[in-house]
N, C-alpha and C positions, 0 to 999 in steps of 0.2 A: 642573886637574880639570875635565872637561866633563860637565854634567848628562846623565842618561840620556835625557831627552826630546830634547835637542839631538842626541845621538849617533844616536838612532833616526831623527830627521828627516833628518840628513845621509846616513845609510845608505840610507834609502828614496829620497831625492833622487838618490843615486848610481845605484841600481838603475833608477830611472825615466828618468834623463836621461844621465848621464855614461857608464855602461856601454854603453847602446845607441848613444850618440854615437861611442864608440870603435869599436864594431862597424861602424857605418855608414861610418867612415873607414878600415875595414880593419885596425884595430889589435887583432887577436884576443887576443894575450897580455895586453895591458893590460885589455881587456874582461873576460877571465877573472879577472884579479887583482882588479879592482874588484868583480865579482860575488861572489867568495869572501869578501872583506873585509866587504861589506855583509851577506851571508848570515850570517856569523858573529856580527855585531852584532844583527841582527834576529831570528834564530832560533838562539840559541846551543846549545840542546839538540839540535835537529835536526842542526846542523853537527857537534857533538861525536859524535853517534851514527853519522853517516855516515863521519866520519873514523876512528872506532874500527873500524867494519866493514871499511873499506878496509885498515886496518892488519892486521886479522885475516886478510883475504884474502891480503895480501902474505906473511904468515908461513906460511899454509897452502900456497900455491902456490910458495913458495921463490923460486928464481931464474928464474921463468917469463919475465919481461920480457927478461932477459939472454939466455935460451935462444932466444927468438924472434928477437931482434936478431942473434944469432950465426948461426942457421940461415939467415935471410933474406939476410944479408950474404954468406955463403958461396955460396948459390944464385945470387945476382946476379953475383958475381964469376966463377962457373963459366960463366955465359952472357956473360961479358965486358961486363958493365954496371957502370960505376963508380958507386957510390952510397954514401950515408951513411944509416944506419937508426937512428932514435931512438924509444924507447918509454917509456910512462909510464901510470900509472893515471889515470883521469879525475878531474877536480876535484869536490869536494863539491857545489858549486852546480849543476854540470852533471848530476851523478847525481840530485840532488834534483829538478831540473827534469824529467828523464826519468821519474822515479817519479810526479810529479804529472800529467804529460801522459798517461801510460799507465795511471794509477790502479793501480799495482802496488807490491809491497814490494821491499825491497833484494834478497831472495833470488831474486826472479823476474827481476832484471836479468841480461842475458847478456854484453853487450859493455862491460865495464868497463876494457878496455885499449885504448889508442890508440897508433898508430905512424906516424911520418913517414918517408917514403922520399924522399930528395933525390937527384936525378940531374942530368946536365948539359944535356940537351936534351928538347924535347917528344917527339921520337921515342923516346927512352929511357924516358919516362914510360909510354908504351903498351907498350913491350917489357917493362918491369918489371911492369906489370899482368898481362901474359900469364904471366910467371914465377910470380907470386903465385897466380893462378887454376889453374895447372898443379900447384903444390905442395900447395895446400889447397883444400877444397871451398868454393865461394862460397855465401853465404846469399842466397837469391833475393830480388829486390826491393831490395837494399841497394847497388846500384852507381849512382853519379852521376858525370857527366862535366862538371865545372865548368871544364875547359880549353876545350872547344868552345863552351860557353855560360857565361861568367863571371858571378859574382854582381854586383849593382849596386855593391858596394864594391870591385870589381876583383879579388876573390878568385878564384884559379884553382887547380884541383887535381883529381885523380881520387880519388874516394872508393869504397871497397869494404869489405865485411865478410866474413870467412872463418871457418871452423871450424879453429882452430889446434891446437897441442899440448894434451893433457889435455882435449880437447873444449871448450876455451874459445873463445868468439867473440872475434875480434880485428878491430878497425876500423883500416883503413890509409888514409893520405892520401899520394898519390904526386904529386910536383911537382918542378919545377926549382929550383935554388938561388935564382934571381931571384924566382920565385913564392913561395918560402918567405920571402924578405925582405919582400915585399909583404904576405903573410899575417901576419907578425909585427909589422911597423912601419906598415902601411897606406900612406896617401898620403905619409907622410914618407920612405918608401923610394924614391919617385920622385926625390926631391931628391938622392939619392946618384948618380944618373945624369945626365950632361950631354949636350946635343946637340953637334953639330960646332962651334958657336960658343961652347960653354961655358955656355949659358943653361938652367938647370933649369926655369924657369917654362914654357918652350915644351913641354918633355917633359910637365910636369904637365897643361897645358891640352889637349894633343893625346891623351894616353894615359889619363888618369885620370877615369873617370866619378865617382868619389868626390870628387875635387877639384872637379869641376864642381858637384856637389851642395853642397859646402861653400861655394863662392862664392855660389851662389844663396841659401843660408841667411843668409850675411852681408849680402847685398843686402836681404833681407827685414827684417833687423834695422835696416838703415840707412834704411828707408822710414818709420820713425816708428811702427811697430806698438806697441801697448801691450804691457807684459810678459805679460799674460794671453793676448792674441791671438798673440803670438810663441810662447809656450810651447805653446799648443794646436796651432798650425801645425807647430811642430817635432816635437811628439810624433807627430802623424799621419804626418809624413815619416820619422821614425826607425823607427817600427813598421810598415814597409811590408809585413811578412808577417802583420799583424794587422788586425782590424777592431774599431772601438769603437762600441758601441751603447748605448742608454739605455733604462731602464725608464720607464713613465709618470710615476714620481715623481722621475726625474732621476738615478737611480743609474747609474754608468758600468760597463759590462760589457765586458771585453777578451776577444776570441775569436780563434782562428786564422783566416787567410784561408779563404774558402769555407765558413765555418760557417753553420749553418742555425738557424731558430728553435728546433729541438729542442735544439741545443747551448746556445742562449741560456737556455731554460727550465731546463735542468739546472744551468747556471752560477748562476742565481738561487737555486734550491733543488731538491733531489732530488724532493720531493713535488710541486713545480710541474711538473717534467718528467714524472713518472709519471702525472699526471692531465691532461696537455695534450691538447686536442682540436682546437685551432685557434689562429690568431694574427692580430693586426693589425700591419701594418708602416706606420708613419706615418699611422695612422688608417684604413687600408684593409685589408679582409680579404685574407689571403694564405695560400697553402699552407705547411704546416710544413716543406716541403722547399726553400723559397725560399733563395737565397743572400743573406746579409746584406751590407750595405755600410756604410762609415764614416758615422756620424751617424744611422743609422736608430733610430727610437723603436719599440720592440717591446713589444706587449702580448700576453701569453699567455692564452688562453681555456681554462679547466679544467672538468672534470666529475669528481665523486667516483666515478662509475661506470666511468671510463676506466682501462684498464691499458695500458702501452706495448706495441705490437706488436713481435714479434721482428725484423721487417724494419728497424726503426729503427736497429738495431746497425750495419747496413751504410750507413745514411744519415748517421749522426752523425759528426762530425769529431773532437771532443775525446775523450780517454781517459775522462774523468769520465762523459760521457754514455753512451758505449758500455758501460762497466762497470755503470752504473746500470740500463741496459736489460737487460743479461745477468742481473743479480740479480733484477730484477722478473719477468723471464720464467721463471727457475728457480723463484721463489716461487709464481707462478701455476700452473705445471705441478705443483709439489708439492701445492698446495692441491687441484687437481683429483684427483690420485691419492689424497690423504687422504680426500676426500669419497667417492670410489668405495670405498676400503678400509673406511670406516666402515659403509657399507651392506652390504658383503659380510660384515663381521664380525657385524653385528646379526643377519643372517639365519642365519649359522652358529651363533651362540649360541642362537638360538631353536630351531633344529633339534635342538641338543644338549640342550635343556631347561635351559640355564644362564642366570642373570641377566647382563644386559649393561649396563655403565656405564663411563664414563671412569675412575672411581675404581678399578673392578675391573681394567681394562686396565693402569692405572698400577702395580698391584701385580706384574704379570707382566713389566714392562719389564726388570728386571735379568736375567731368564732369556733375554730376547730380545736382549740387548746393545743396548738403545735407551735414550735419556735423555729422550724426550718422547713423549707419547701420539700427537701428530700424526705423529711419525716412524714409529710403529708402524702407524698407519692407512695412511700413504703406502707403507710397505713391503708391506702387504697388497694395496693397490691395484696396485702394480707386480708383484706375484707373488713378491716376495722372501721373504715369510713366509706359510706355509700356515695356513689357518684352524684346522686340527687342532692345529698347534703353538701357535697363539695361545691357544686354549681350554685346552690342557694347561698352558701357562705361567701362566694365571690360576687354573685349577683342577687342580692336580697329580694329584688322585685320579681325574680323569676319564679314561675309556678310550674310544677311538674305536670306532664300530661296525664290524663286519666288512662287507665289500662285499656278501655275500649277505643280511645283515640289512638293509642300506640299501635293497636292492631291494624289501623288503616293509615298510619303515618300522620294522624291528626286531620285527615280529609275524608269526606264522604266518597264512596266508590262511584266513579262516573257511571252514567246509564249504560246498560249493556255489559257491565263488568261485575264480577263477584270476588270476594276475598274469603279465604279460609285460613284460620290460624293453625299451623301445624304444631308449634310450640312457642313459648314466650319469645317474642322478638323475631320470629320467622313466619312469614305469611305466604300463602299460595294465591296467585292471581289467575283468574280464568274468565273466559267469555261465557255469558249467559245465552243459551240458545233462543232464537226468535220465538216469541209467543209463550215463553216459560214465565212462571211467577218469579219476581225478583228475589223473594224470600225462600226460593226452593232449596238453595244450598246453605242457608243460614243456620 
């Protein structure tokens, strides 16, 4: 039996070091397995919830994976492209990571299915891509060519996302069988192939950037670095797509590459992000749109009077920051409409001769299908609720004045006076000359 504390420590260590190490060496399947095992240990409830949702989705969509495999296989064969197609749902940790990055719920995820298409040659990869894009509509901005520009871990493949059967988004990876071996086994796959002299090491050193990185890491270890120094160096190398910055108190904040102080502020706390007005990077005043680098110390300057501009949503890199800016913007706009609606309602109640208060408005909420007084005022400000309807909801016995009565404030014009309506709600009062007909100016 292993104590809970030790299990958690090993799982966190696996997520921090061993899973990224497997990814850096190109061993994608091992990385995914390590991530899922660690995730299940560290967040059992989240893991179980996502696994249950995936199971429900599988039951609801029936044999969707098999259907797509069969359709795509037949279409490729018809174009005389020999290929193997394998599909599956994405793993729980991968799903959870996407939910965290985009700050969305499970129901908002679209591409939960992934498919591998293995062909014989690079030429067939691009031909297969054409078949896929001809058969199904492509999702804009989701195509990546890792064959012409491989990843640092030697990973090569074509990635695309299309709208498949039942309007489901489907992610496809198209590659050769050799590329698939490297994607699955990483640098170990290179050892399966020998050069003309039968020496695998030459193939490794000539072809594998991941192997070169591993040799460099081992050299660093042999140079007598302390365990702490080696761990820090290795972490920075492993997370090449991330930047690590520090708060003035030394707290480490991990962010995606190209992140800004805006992302940093929201990573520290949502309230810090919402009230940020400036920042210092390594003690120097800098714009909030600056790109952060590894090791930067970032201090966020805040003001209680600040609210995040809507433009920040296009500047922020992280899903958390973008979602927080959207929420704050919606809240600010709603508050403006509510303030306007409150003033409109006060004047309308005064004209009707009825008492106005939040307590009175609250009594009318059920008739207006609203659950909060601020929602009522915001709806009035947006023009969704008319003031007559609001007054009637609060005072059911009240009857709106007729338009002709409104023009005279509900009273007949005194003798010797005339009224002329310039526009709705604005009347001109004037004297009728002696001896003139009262209806002269009517």
